[in-house]
All heavy atoms as atom14 arrays in JSON, in Angstrom:
{
  "sequence": "MLKGMIDGENSEELFHLIHPKLIVRKSSIGTAAWDNLLCVKNIKMQNEEN",
  "atom14_mask": [
    [1, 1, 1, 1, 1, 1, 1, 1, 0, 0, 0, 0, 0, 0],
    [1, 1, 1, 1, 1, 1, 1, 1, 0, 0, 0, 0, 0, 0],
    [1, 1, 1, 1, 1, 1, 1, 1, 1, 0, 0, 0, 0, 0],
    [1, 1, 1, 1, 0, 0, 0, 0, 0, 0, 0, 0, 0, 0],
    [1, 1, 1, 1, 1, 1, 1, 1, 0, 0, 0, 0, 0, 0],
    [1, 1, 1, 1, 1, 1, 1, 1, 0, 0, 0, 0, 0, 0],
    [1, 1, 1, 1, 1, 1, 1, 1, 0, 0, 0, 0, 0, 0],
    [1, 1, 1, 1, 0, 0, 0, 0, 0, 0, 0, 0, 0, 0],
    [1, 1, 1, 1, 1, 1, 1, 1, 1, 0, 0, 0, 0, 0],
    [1, 1, 1, 1, 1, 1, 1, 1, 0, 0, 0, 0, 0, 0],
    [1, 1, 1, 1, 1, 1, 0, 0, 0, 0, 0, 0, 0, 0],
    [1, 1, 1, 1, 1, 1, 1, 1, 1, 0, 0, 0, 0, 0],
    [1, 1, 1, 1, 1, 1, 1, 1, 1, 0, 0, 0, 0, 0],
    [1, 1, 1, 1, 1, 1, 1, 1, 0, 0, 0, 0, 0, 0],
    [1, 1, 1, 1, 1, 1, 1, 1, 1, 1, 1, 0, 0, 0],
    [1, 1, 1, 1, 1, 1, 1, 1, 1, 1, 0, 0, 0, 0],
    [1, 1, 1, 1, 1, 1, 1, 1, 0, 0, 0, 0, 0, 0],
    [1, 1, 1, 1, 1, 1, 1, 1, 0, 0, 0, 0, 0, 0],
    [1, 1, 1, 1, 1, 1, 1, 1, 1, 1, 0, 0, 0, 0],
    [1, 1, 1, 1, 1, 1, 1, 0, 0, 0, 0, 0, 0, 0],
    [1, 1, 1, 1, 1, 1, 1, 1, 1, 0, 0, 0, 0, 0],
    [1, 1, 1, 1, 1, 1, 1, 1, 0, 0, 0, 0, 0, 0],
    [1, 1, 1, 1, 1, 1, 1, 1, 0, 0, 0, 0, 0, 0],
    [1, 1, 1, 1, 1, 1, 1, 0, 0, 0, 0, 0, 0, 0],
    [1, 1, 1, 1, 1, 1, 1, 1, 1, 1, 1, 0, 0, 0],
    [1, 1, 1, 1, 1, 1, 1, 1, 1, 0, 0, 0, 0, 0],
    [1, 1, 1, 1, 1, 1, 0, 0, 0, 0, 0, 0, 0, 0],
    [1, 1, 1, 1, 1, 1, 0, 0, 0, 0, 0, 0, 0, 0],
    [1, 1, 1, 1, 1, 1, 1, 1, 0, 0, 0, 0, 0, 0],
    [1, 1, 1, 1, 0, 0, 0, 0, 0, 0, 0, 0, 0, 0],
    [1, 1, 1, 1, 1, 1, 1, 0, 0, 0, 0, 0, 0, 0],
    [1, 1, 1, 1, 1, 0, 0, 0, 0, 0, 0, 0, 0, 0],
    [1, 1, 1, 1, 1, 0, 0, 0, 0, 0, 0, 0, 0, 0],
    [1, 1, 1, 1, 1, 1, 1, 1, 1, 1, 1, 1, 1, 1],
    [1, 1, 1, 1, 1, 1, 1, 1, 0, 0, 0, 0, 0, 0],
    [1, 1, 1, 1, 1, 1, 1, 1, 0, 0, 0, 0, 0, 0],
    [1, 1, 1, 1, 1, 1, 1, 1, 0, 0, 0, 0, 0, 0],
    [1, 1, 1, 1, 1, 1, 1, 1, 0, 0, 0, 0, 0, 0],
    [1, 1, 1, 1, 1, 1, 0, 0, 0, 0, 0, 0, 0, 0],
    [1, 1, 1, 1, 1, 1, 1, 0, 0, 0, 0, 0, 0, 0],
    [1, 1, 1, 1, 1, 1, 1, 1, 1, 0, 0, 0, 0, 0],
    [1, 1, 1, 1, 1, 1, 1, 1, 0, 0, 0, 0, 0, 0],
    [1, 1, 1, 1, 1, 1, 1, 1, 0, 0, 0, 0, 0, 0],
    [1, 1, 1, 1, 1, 1, 1, 1, 1, 0, 0, 0, 0, 0],
    [1, 1, 1, 1, 1, 1, 1, 1, 0, 0, 0, 0, 0, 0],
    [1, 1, 1, 1, 1, 1, 1, 1, 1, 0, 0, 0, 0, 0],
    [1, 1, 1, 1, 1, 1, 1, 1, 0, 0, 0, 0, 0, 0],
    [1, 1, 1, 1, 1, 1, 1, 1, 1, 0, 0, 0, 0, 0],
    [1, 1, 1, 1, 1, 1, 1, 1, 1, 0, 0, 0, 0, 0],
    [1, 1, 1, 1, 1, 1, 1, 1, 0, 0, 0, 0, 0, 0]
  ],
  "atom14_positions": [
    [[0.83, -1.18, 0.0], [-0.01, 0.01, 0.01], [0.88, 1.25, -0.01], [0.63, 2.18, -0.79], [-0.91, 0.01, 1.22], [-1.86, 1.16, 1.27], [-3.05, 1.09, 2.61], [-2.05, 1.49, 3.99], [0.0, 0.0, 0.0], [0.0, 0.0, 0.0], [0.0, 0.0, 0.0], [0.0, 0.0, 0.0], [0.0, 0.0, 0.0], [0.0, 0.0, 0.0]],
    [[1.92, 1.26, 0.86], [2.8, 2.41, 0.93], [3.55, 2.62, -0.39], [3.68, 3.71, -0.89], [3.78, 2.26, 2.08], [4.75, 3.41, 2.33], [4.0, 4.71, 2.55], [5.64, 3.09, 3.49], [0.0, 0.0, 0.0], [0.0, 0.0, 0.0], [0.0, 0.0, 0.0], [0.0, 0.0, 0.0], [0.0, 0.0, 0.0], [0.0, 0.0, 0.0]],
    [[4.03, 1.52, -0.97], [4.75, 1.62, -2.27], [3.8, 2.18, -3.34], [4.21, 2.99, -4.15], [5.27, 0.27, -2.68], [6.09, 0.35, -3.98], [6.73, -0.98, -4.31], [7.56, -0.98, -5.53], [7.23, -0.11, -6.6], [0.0, 0.0, 0.0], [0.0, 0.0, 0.0], [0.0, 0.0, 0.0], [0.0, 0.0, 0.0], [0.0, 0.0, 0.0]],
    [[2.55, 1.75, -3.35], [1.6, 2.26, -4.3], [1.36, 3.77, -4.12], [1.27, 4.51, -5.11], [0.0, 0.0, 0.0], [0.0, 0.0, 0.0], [0.0, 0.0, 0.0], [0.0, 0.0, 0.0], [0.0, 0.0, 0.0], [0.0, 0.0, 0.0], [0.0, 0.0, 0.0], [0.0, 0.0, 0.0], [0.0, 0.0, 0.0], [0.0, 0.0, 0.0]],
    [[1.32, 4.23, -2.87], [1.15, 5.65, -2.63], [2.38, 6.43, -3.13], [2.25, 7.53, -3.7], [0.9, 5.92, -1.15], [-0.44, 5.38, -0.64], [-0.62, 5.5, 1.12], [-0.76, 7.25, 1.38], [0.0, 0.0, 0.0], [0.0, 0.0, 0.0], [0.0, 0.0, 0.0], [0.0, 0.0, 0.0], [0.0, 0.0, 0.0], [0.0, 0.0, 0.0]],
    [[3.57, 5.87, -2.87], [4.8, 6.53, -3.33], [4.85, 6.58, -4.86], [5.26, 7.6, -5.43], [6.04, 5.8, -2.75], [6.11, 5.98, -1.24], [7.33, 6.27, -3.42], [7.11, 5.14, -0.53], [0.0, 0.0, 0.0], [0.0, 0.0, 0.0], [0.0, 0.0, 0.0], [0.0, 0.0, 0.0], [0.0, 0.0, 0.0], [0.0, 0.0, 0.0]],
    [[4.46, 5.49, -5.51], [4.46, 5.45, -6.96], [3.32, 6.23, -7.59], [3.25, 6.33, -8.8], [4.4, 3.98, -7.43], [5.62, 3.2, -7.09], [6.66, 3.83, -6.81], [5.57, 1.95, -7.06], [0.0, 0.0, 0.0], [0.0, 0.0, 0.0], [0.0, 0.0, 0.0], [0.0, 0.0, 0.0], [0.0, 0.0, 0.0], [0.0, 0.0, 0.0]],
    [[2.42, 6.78, -6.79], [1.33, 7.6, -7.31], [0.11, 6.79, -7.79], [-0.73, 7.35, -8.48], [0.0, 0.0, 0.0], [0.0, 0.0, 0.0], [0.0, 0.0, 0.0], [0.0, 0.0, 0.0], [0.0, 0.0, 0.0], [0.0, 0.0, 0.0], [0.0, 0.0, 0.0], [0.0, 0.0, 0.0], [0.0, 0.0, 0.0], [0.0, 0.0, 0.0]],
    [[0.05, 5.54, -7.43], [-1.11, 4.72, -7.83], [-2.32, 5.11, -6.99], [-2.2, 5.35, -5.8], [-0.79, 3.24, -7.66], [0.36, 2.72, -8.52], [0.72, 1.3, -8.18], [0.0, 0.64, -7.43], [1.76, 0.85, -8.68], [0.0, 0.0, 0.0], [0.0, 0.0, 0.0], [0.0, 0.0, 0.0], [0.0, 0.0, 0.0], [0.0, 0.0, 0.0]],
    [[-3.46, 5.13, -7.64], [-4.69, 5.42, -6.93], [-5.27, 4.12, -6.4], [-5.47, 3.18, -7.15], [-5.71, 6.11, -7.84], [-5.28, 7.51, -8.19], [-4.59, 8.16, -7.42], [-5.66, 7.98, -9.35], [0.0, 0.0, 0.0], [0.0, 0.0, 0.0], [0.0, 0.0, 0.0], [0.0, 0.0, 0.0], [0.0, 0.0, 0.0], [0.0, 0.0, 0.0]],
    [[-5.52, 4.1, -5.12], [-6.09, 2.91, -4.52], [-7.27, 3.35, -3.66], [-7.2, 4.32, -2.92], [-5.05, 2.19, -3.66], [-5.64, 1.12, -2.97], [0.0, 0.0, 0.0], [0.0, 0.0, 0.0], [0.0, 0.0, 0.0], [0.0, 0.0, 0.0], [0.0, 0.0, 0.0], [0.0, 0.0, 0.0], [0.0, 0.0, 0.0], [0.0, 0.0, 0.0]],
    [[-8.35, 2.6, -3.77], [-9.52, 2.92, -2.92], [-9.32, 2.51, -1.49], [-9.92, 3.03, -0.61], [-10.74, 2.28, -3.53], [-11.14, 2.88, -4.86], [-12.53, 2.44, -5.32], [-13.3, 1.99, -4.46], [-12.81, 2.54, -6.49], [0.0, 0.0, 0.0], [0.0, 0.0, 0.0], [0.0, 0.0, 0.0], [0.0, 0.0, 0.0], [0.0, 0.0, 0.0]],
    [[-8.44, 1.53, -1.29], [-8.12, 1.1, 0.07], [-6.96, 1.98, 0.6], [-5.8, 1.65, 0.43], [-7.74, -0.38, 0.12], [-8.86, -1.3, -0.24], [-8.47, -2.76, -0.1], [-7.63, -3.06, 0.75], [-9.0, -3.55, -0.84], [0.0, 0.0, 0.0], [0.0, 0.0, 0.0], [0.0, 0.0, 0.0], [0.0, 0.0, 0.0], [0.0, 0.0, 0.0]],
    [[-7.31, 3.03, 1.29], [-6.28, 3.93, 1.81], [-5.83, 3.52, 3.22], [-4.75, 3.91, 3.63], [-6.78, 5.36, 1.83], [-7.07, 5.95, 0.47], [-7.62, 7.38, 0.65], [-5.82, 6.01, -0.38], [0.0, 0.0, 0.0], [0.0, 0.0, 0.0], [0.0, 0.0, 0.0], [0.0, 0.0, 0.0], [0.0, 0.0, 0.0], [0.0, 0.0, 0.0]],
    [[-6.67, 2.78, 3.91], [-6.34, 2.42, 5.28], [-6.58, 0.92, 5.5], [-7.51, 0.36, 4.96], [-7.18, 3.22, 6.26], [-6.97, 4.68, 6.2], [-7.76, 5.52, 5.44], [-5.89, 5.26, 6.88], [-7.56, 6.86, 5.36], [-5.66, 6.63, 6.82], [-6.51, 7.42, 6.06], [0.0, 0.0, 0.0], [0.0, 0.0, 0.0], [0.0, 0.0, 0.0]],
    [[-5.72, 0.36, 6.29], [-5.89, -1.04, 6.74], [-5.85, -1.02, 8.27], [-4.92, -0.44, 8.85], [-4.79, -1.95, 6.21], [-4.92, -2.21, 4.76], [-5.77, -3.14, 4.26], [-4.25, -1.71, 3.72], [-5.66, -3.18, 2.95], [-4.73, -2.31, 2.56], [0.0, 0.0, 0.0], [0.0, 0.0, 0.0], [0.0, 0.0, 0.0], [0.0, 0.0, 0.0]],
    [[-6.78, -1.63, 8.9], [-6.82, -1.72, 10.34], [-6.04, -2.96, 10.77], [-6.34, -4.06, 10.33], [-8.25, -1.81, 10.87], [-8.42, -1.79, 12.36], [-7.81, -0.56, 12.99], [-9.89, -1.9, 12.74], [0.0, 0.0, 0.0], [0.0, 0.0, 0.0], [0.0, 0.0, 0.0], [0.0, 0.0, 0.0], [0.0, 0.0, 0.0], [0.0, 0.0, 0.0]],
    [[-5.03, -2.76, 11.58], [-4.2, -3.86, 12.06], [-4.47, -4.02, 13.53], [-4.43, -3.07, 14.3], [-2.69, -3.51, 11.83], [-2.45, -3.35, 10.34], [-1.83, -4.61, 12.43], [-1.07, -2.85, 10.03], [0.0, 0.0, 0.0], [0.0, 0.0, 0.0], [0.0, 0.0, 0.0], [0.0, 0.0, 0.0], [0.0, 0.0, 0.0], [0.0, 0.0, 0.0]],
    [[-4.78, -5.25, 13.95], [-5.04, -5.55, 15.34], [-3.79, -6.15, 15.95], [-3.51, -7.34, 15.77], [-6.22, -6.56, 15.46], [-7.47, -6.04, 14.89], [-8.27, -5.13, 15.57], [-8.09, -6.23, 13.7], [-9.32, -4.83, 14.84], [-9.23, -5.46, 13.67], [0.0, 0.0, 0.0], [0.0, 0.0, 0.0], [0.0, 0.0, 0.0], [0.0, 0.0, 0.0]],
    [[-3.03, -5.32, 16.7], [-1.76, -5.85, 17.26], [-2.05, -6.78, 18.45], [-3.07, -6.69, 19.09], [-1.06, -4.57, 17.73], [-2.14, -3.6, 18.0], [-3.24, -3.92, 17.0], [0.0, 0.0, 0.0], [0.0, 0.0, 0.0], [0.0, 0.0, 0.0], [0.0, 0.0, 0.0], [0.0, 0.0, 0.0], [0.0, 0.0, 0.0], [0.0, 0.0, 0.0]],
    [[-1.09, -7.65, 18.71], [-1.19, -8.56, 19.83], [0.15, -8.56, 20.51], [1.18, -8.82, 19.89], [-1.56, -9.95, 19.34], [-1.7, -10.95, 20.49], [-2.15, -12.31, 19.95], [-2.31, -13.26, 21.11], [-2.7, -14.61, 20.67], [0.0, 0.0, 0.0], [0.0, 0.0, 0.0], [0.0, 0.0, 0.0], [0.0, 0.0, 0.0], [0.0, 0.0, 0.0]],
    [[0.15, -8.27, 21.81], [1.39, -8.23, 22.59], [1.64, -9.63, 23.12], [0.78, -10.23, 23.76], [1.24, -7.24, 23.75], [2.45, -7.18, 24.69], [3.68, -6.7, 23.93], [2.12, -6.27, 25.85], [0.0, 0.0, 0.0], [0.0, 0.0, 0.0], [0.0, 0.0, 0.0], [0.0, 0.0, 0.0], [0.0, 0.0, 0.0], [0.0, 0.0, 0.0]],
    [[2.81, -10.16, 22.83], [3.18, -11.47, 23.31], [4.39, -11.27, 24.24], [5.46, -10.88, 23.82], [3.59, -12.42, 22.15], [2.39, -12.61, 21.22], [4.06, -13.75, 22.7], [2.69, -13.4, 19.98], [0.0, 0.0, 0.0], [0.0, 0.0, 0.0], [0.0, 0.0, 0.0], [0.0, 0.0, 0.0], [0.0, 0.0, 0.0], [0.0, 0.0, 0.0]],
    [[4.17, -11.51, 25.53], [5.22, -11.37, 26.54], [5.99, -12.67, 26.6], [5.41, -13.75, 26.8], [4.65, -11.02, 27.92], [5.74, -10.89, 28.93], [3.81, -9.75, 27.85], [0.0, 0.0, 0.0], [0.0, 0.0, 0.0], [0.0, 0.0, 0.0], [0.0, 0.0, 0.0], [0.0, 0.0, 0.0], [0.0, 0.0, 0.0], [0.0, 0.0, 0.0]],
    [[7.27, -12.56, 26.39], [8.15, -13.74, 26.42], [9.16, -13.62, 27.55], [9.51, -12.52, 27.95], [8.83, -13.92, 25.09], [7.83, -14.12, 23.99], [8.51, -14.4, 22.68], [7.45, -14.66, 21.71], [7.68, -14.73, 20.43], [8.88, -14.63, 19.96], [6.69, -14.92, 19.59], [0.0, 0.0, 0.0], [0.0, 0.0, 0.0], [0.0, 0.0, 0.0]],
    [[9.62, -14.76, 27.99], [10.57, -14.76, 29.09], [11.83, -13.96, 28.78], [12.4, -13.31, 29.65], [10.92, -16.21, 29.45], [11.72, -16.33, 30.73], [11.9, -17.77, 31.12], [12.64, -17.89, 32.43], [12.79, -19.28, 32.83], [0.0, 0.0, 0.0], [0.0, 0.0, 0.0], [0.0, 0.0, 0.0], [0.0, 0.0, 0.0], [0.0, 0.0, 0.0]],
    [[12.27, -13.98, 27.55], [13.47, -13.28, 27.16], [13.34, -11.75, 27.22], [14.3, -11.05, 27.2], [13.91, -13.71, 25.77], [12.93, -13.33, 24.81], [0.0, 0.0, 0.0], [0.0, 0.0, 0.0], [0.0, 0.0, 0.0], [0.0, 0.0, 0.0], [0.0, 0.0, 0.0], [0.0, 0.0, 0.0], [0.0, 0.0, 0.0], [0.0, 0.0, 0.0]],
    [[12.09, -11.25, 27.25], [11.88, -9.79, 27.23], [11.71, -9.21, 28.61], [11.69, -7.97, 28.74], [10.68, -9.44, 26.33], [9.49, -9.97, 26.91], [0.0, 0.0, 0.0], [0.0, 0.0, 0.0], [0.0, 0.0, 0.0], [0.0, 0.0, 0.0], [0.0, 0.0, 0.0], [0.0, 0.0, 0.0], [0.0, 0.0, 0.0], [0.0, 0.0, 0.0]],
    [[11.57, -10.04, 29.65], [11.44, -9.54, 31.01], [12.35, -10.36, 31.93], [12.82, -11.4, 31.54], [9.97, -9.62, 31.5], [9.48, -11.04, 31.51], [9.08, -8.72, 30.65], [8.08, -11.2, 32.07], [0.0, 0.0, 0.0], [0.0, 0.0, 0.0], [0.0, 0.0, 0.0], [0.0, 0.0, 0.0], [0.0, 0.0, 0.0], [0.0, 0.0, 0.0]],
    [[12.55, -9.85, 33.13], [13.39, -10.57, 34.11], [12.71, -11.81, 34.63], [11.5, -12.01, 34.48], [0.0, 0.0, 0.0], [0.0, 0.0, 0.0], [0.0, 0.0, 0.0], [0.0, 0.0, 0.0], [0.0, 0.0, 0.0], [0.0, 0.0, 0.0], [0.0, 0.0, 0.0], [0.0, 0.0, 0.0], [0.0, 0.0, 0.0], [0.0, 0.0, 0.0]],
    [[13.48, -12.66, 35.26], [12.97, -13.92, 35.77], [11.89, -13.69, 36.83], [10.86, -14.4, 36.83], [14.13, -14.74, 36.4], [15.13, -14.91, 35.4], [13.66, -16.09, 36.85], [0.0, 0.0, 0.0], [0.0, 0.0, 0.0], [0.0, 0.0, 0.0], [0.0, 0.0, 0.0], [0.0, 0.0, 0.0], [0.0, 0.0, 0.0], [0.0, 0.0, 0.0]],
    [[12.1, -12.75, 37.75], [11.1, -12.49, 38.81], [9.77, -12.04, 38.21], [8.71, -12.49, 38.6], [11.61, -11.44, 39.77], [0.0, 0.0, 0.0], [0.0, 0.0, 0.0], [0.0, 0.0, 0.0], [0.0, 0.0, 0.0], [0.0, 0.0, 0.0], [0.0, 0.0, 0.0], [0.0, 0.0, 0.0], [0.0, 0.0, 0.0], [0.0, 0.0, 0.0]],
    [[9.83, -11.18, 37.18], [8.6, -10.71, 36.55], [7.92, -11.85, 35.81], [6.7, -11.94, 35.81], [8.94, -9.55, 35.59], [0.0, 0.0, 0.0], [0.0, 0.0, 0.0], [0.0, 0.0, 0.0], [0.0, 0.0, 0.0], [0.0, 0.0, 0.0], [0.0, 0.0, 0.0], [0.0, 0.0, 0.0], [0.0, 0.0, 0.0], [0.0, 0.0, 0.0]],
    [[8.72, -12.73, 35.19], [8.14, -13.89, 34.52], [7.43, -14.79, 35.49], [6.3, -15.26, 35.22], [9.23, -14.65, 33.79], [8.73, -15.85, 33.05], [8.87, -17.15, 33.43], [7.99, -15.89, 31.84], [8.25, -17.98, 32.53], [7.69, -17.24, 31.55], [7.51, -14.91, 30.97], [6.99, -17.63, 30.42], [6.8, -15.3, 29.86], [6.55, -16.65, 29.57]],
    [[8.04, -15.03, 36.66], [7.39, -15.88, 37.68], [6.11, -15.25, 38.16], [5.1, -15.94, 38.38], [8.38, -16.1, 38.85], [9.54, -16.96, 38.47], [9.47, -17.67, 37.42], [10.56, -16.92, 39.18], [0.0, 0.0, 0.0], [0.0, 0.0, 0.0], [0.0, 0.0, 0.0], [0.0, 0.0, 0.0], [0.0, 0.0, 0.0], [0.0, 0.0, 0.0]],
    [[6.1, -13.93, 38.36], [4.88, -13.24, 38.8], [3.79, -13.34, 37.73], [2.62, -13.52, 38.06], [5.14, -11.77, 39.08], [5.9, -11.57, 40.37], [5.88, -12.43, 41.27], [6.61, -10.44, 40.5], [0.0, 0.0, 0.0], [0.0, 0.0, 0.0], [0.0, 0.0, 0.0], [0.0, 0.0, 0.0], [0.0, 0.0, 0.0], [0.0, 0.0, 0.0]],
    [[4.17, -13.23, 36.45], [3.21, -13.32, 35.38], [2.56, -14.7, 35.36], [1.36, -14.86, 35.21], [3.89, -13.04, 34.04], [3.03, -13.05, 32.81], [2.0, -11.93, 32.87], [3.87, -12.88, 31.56], [0.0, 0.0, 0.0], [0.0, 0.0, 0.0], [0.0, 0.0, 0.0], [0.0, 0.0, 0.0], [0.0, 0.0, 0.0], [0.0, 0.0, 0.0]],
    [[3.37, -15.76, 35.52], [2.83, -17.1, 35.53], [1.92, -17.33, 36.74], [0.9, -17.97, 36.63], [3.98, -18.13, 35.57], [4.81, -18.22, 34.3], [5.93, -19.24, 34.5], [3.96, -18.59, 33.11], [0.0, 0.0, 0.0], [0.0, 0.0, 0.0], [0.0, 0.0, 0.0], [0.0, 0.0, 0.0], [0.0, 0.0, 0.0], [0.0, 0.0, 0.0]],
    [[2.29, -16.74, 37.87], [1.47, -16.88, 39.09], [0.1, -16.21, 38.87], [-0.93, -16.79, 39.18], [2.2, -16.23, 40.26], [1.3, -16.35, 41.81], [0.0, 0.0, 0.0], [0.0, 0.0, 0.0], [0.0, 0.0, 0.0], [0.0, 0.0, 0.0], [0.0, 0.0, 0.0], [0.0, 0.0, 0.0], [0.0, 0.0, 0.0], [0.0, 0.0, 0.0]],
    [[0.1, -15.0, 38.33], [-1.17, -14.3, 38.05], [-2.01, -15.08, 37.08], [-3.22, -15.21, 37.23], [-0.87, -12.87, 37.55], [-2.13, -12.22, 37.0], [-0.25, -12.02, 38.63], [0.0, 0.0, 0.0], [0.0, 0.0, 0.0], [0.0, 0.0, 0.0], [0.0, 0.0, 0.0], [0.0, 0.0, 0.0], [0.0, 0.0, 0.0], [0.0, 0.0, 0.0]],
    [[-1.38, -15.63, 36.05], [-2.11, -16.42, 35.04], [-2.74, -17.66, 35.69], [-3.89, -17.98, 35.4], [-1.18, -16.81, 33.92], [-1.87, -17.54, 32.79], [-0.87, -17.83, 31.66], [-1.55, -18.55, 30.51], [-0.66, -18.85, 29.44], [0.0, 0.0, 0.0], [0.0, 0.0, 0.0], [0.0, 0.0, 0.0], [0.0, 0.0, 0.0], [0.0, 0.0, 0.0]],
    [[-2.01, -18.33, 36.55], [-2.53, -19.53, 37.23], [-3.71, -19.19, 38.13], [-4.7, -19.89, 38.18], [-1.42, -20.23, 38.0], [-0.43, -20.93, 37.12], [-0.74, -21.26, 35.99], [0.78, -21.12, 37.6], [0.0, 0.0, 0.0], [0.0, 0.0, 0.0], [0.0, 0.0, 0.0], [0.0, 0.0, 0.0], [0.0, 0.0, 0.0], [0.0, 0.0, 0.0]],
    [[-3.61, -18.08, 38.86], [-4.68, -17.62, 39.73], [-5.93, -17.31, 38.91], [-7.04, -17.69, 39.26], [-4.27, -16.41, 40.58], [-3.2, -16.85, 41.6], [-5.45, -15.78, 41.26], [-2.53, -15.71, 42.33], [0.0, 0.0, 0.0], [0.0, 0.0, 0.0], [0.0, 0.0, 0.0], [0.0, 0.0, 0.0], [0.0, 0.0, 0.0], [0.0, 0.0, 0.0]],
    [[-5.75, -16.66, 37.78], [-6.86, -16.27, 36.91], [-7.55, -17.55, 36.39], [-8.77, -17.65, 36.36], [-6.38, -15.43, 35.73], [-7.47, -14.97, 34.84], [-6.95, -14.06, 33.73], [-8.09, -13.65, 32.8], [-7.59, -12.84, 31.69], [0.0, 0.0, 0.0], [0.0, 0.0, 0.0], [0.0, 0.0, 0.0], [0.0, 0.0, 0.0], [0.0, 0.0, 0.0]],
    [[-6.76, -18.54, 35.98], [-7.32, -19.79, 35.47], [-8.09, -20.53, 36.56], [-9.16, -21.09, 36.34], [-6.19, -20.67, 34.88], [-5.64, -20.16, 33.59], [-4.22, -21.08, 32.97], [-4.8, -22.73, 32.97], [0.0, 0.0, 0.0], [0.0, 0.0, 0.0], [0.0, 0.0, 0.0], [0.0, 0.0, 0.0], [0.0, 0.0, 0.0], [0.0, 0.0, 0.0]],
    [[-7.58, -20.51, 37.78], [-8.26, -21.16, 38.91], [-9.59, -20.49, 39.22], [-10.59, -21.13, 39.47], [-7.38, -21.14, 40.14], [-6.21, -22.13, 40.05], [-5.29, -21.97, 41.25], [-5.47, -21.13, 42.12], [-4.23, -22.81, 41.28], [0.0, 0.0, 0.0], [0.0, 0.0, 0.0], [0.0, 0.0, 0.0], [0.0, 0.0, 0.0], [0.0, 0.0, 0.0]],
    [[-9.6, -19.14, 39.13], [-10.81, -18.4, 39.39], [-11.86, -18.67, 38.31], [-13.07, -18.7, 38.59], [-10.54, -16.91, 39.47], [-9.83, -16.53, 40.74], [-9.81, -17.26, 41.71], [-9.13, -15.39, 40.72], [0.0, 0.0, 0.0], [0.0, 0.0, 0.0], [0.0, 0.0, 0.0], [0.0, 0.0, 0.0], [0.0, 0.0, 0.0], [0.0, 0.0, 0.0]],
    [[-11.45, -18.85, 37.07], [-12.36, -19.11, 35.98], [-12.99, -20.53, 36.11], [-14.14, -20.76, 35.7], [-11.67, -18.98, 34.65], [-11.36, -17.55, 34.3], [-10.55, -17.44, 33.0], [-10.14, -18.47, 32.43], [-10.33, -16.3, 32.57], [0.0, 0.0, 0.0], [0.0, 0.0, 0.0], [0.0, 0.0, 0.0], [0.0, 0.0, 0.0], [0.0, 0.0, 0.0]],
    [[-12.23, -21.45, 36.71], [-12.78, -22.82, 36.92], [-13.82, -22.87, 37.98], [-14.71, -23.72, 37.94], [-11.6, -23.77, 37.26], [-10.66, -24.01, 36.11], [-9.46, -24.87, 36.53], [-9.35, -25.23, 37.72], [-8.64, -25.19, 35.67], [0.0, 0.0, 0.0], [0.0, 0.0, 0.0], [0.0, 0.0, 0.0], [0.0, 0.0, 0.0], [0.0, 0.0, 0.0]],
    [[-13.72, -21.96, 38.96], [-14.7, -21.96, 40.06], [-15.88, -21.14, 39.78], [-16.57, -20.71, 39.24], [-14.05, -21.46, 41.35], [-12.94, -22.39, 41.8], [-12.97, -23.58, 41.52], [-11.97, -21.84, 42.48], [0.0, 0.0, 0.0], [0.0, 0.0, 0.0], [0.0, 0.0, 0.0], [0.0, 0.0, 0.0], [0.0, 0.0, 0.0], [0.0, 0.0, 0.0]]
  ]
}
């Protein structure tokens, strides 16, 4: 789409909506934060089961 705009091509699709998704990985945070994240996730899953 950007290349088409630069080349002067007319396109009716001027915008595309992108739905981003954040994926937290162990390599992007410290070990303590990773452990806390897993703990919160486990608690949430337990609450959903009850």
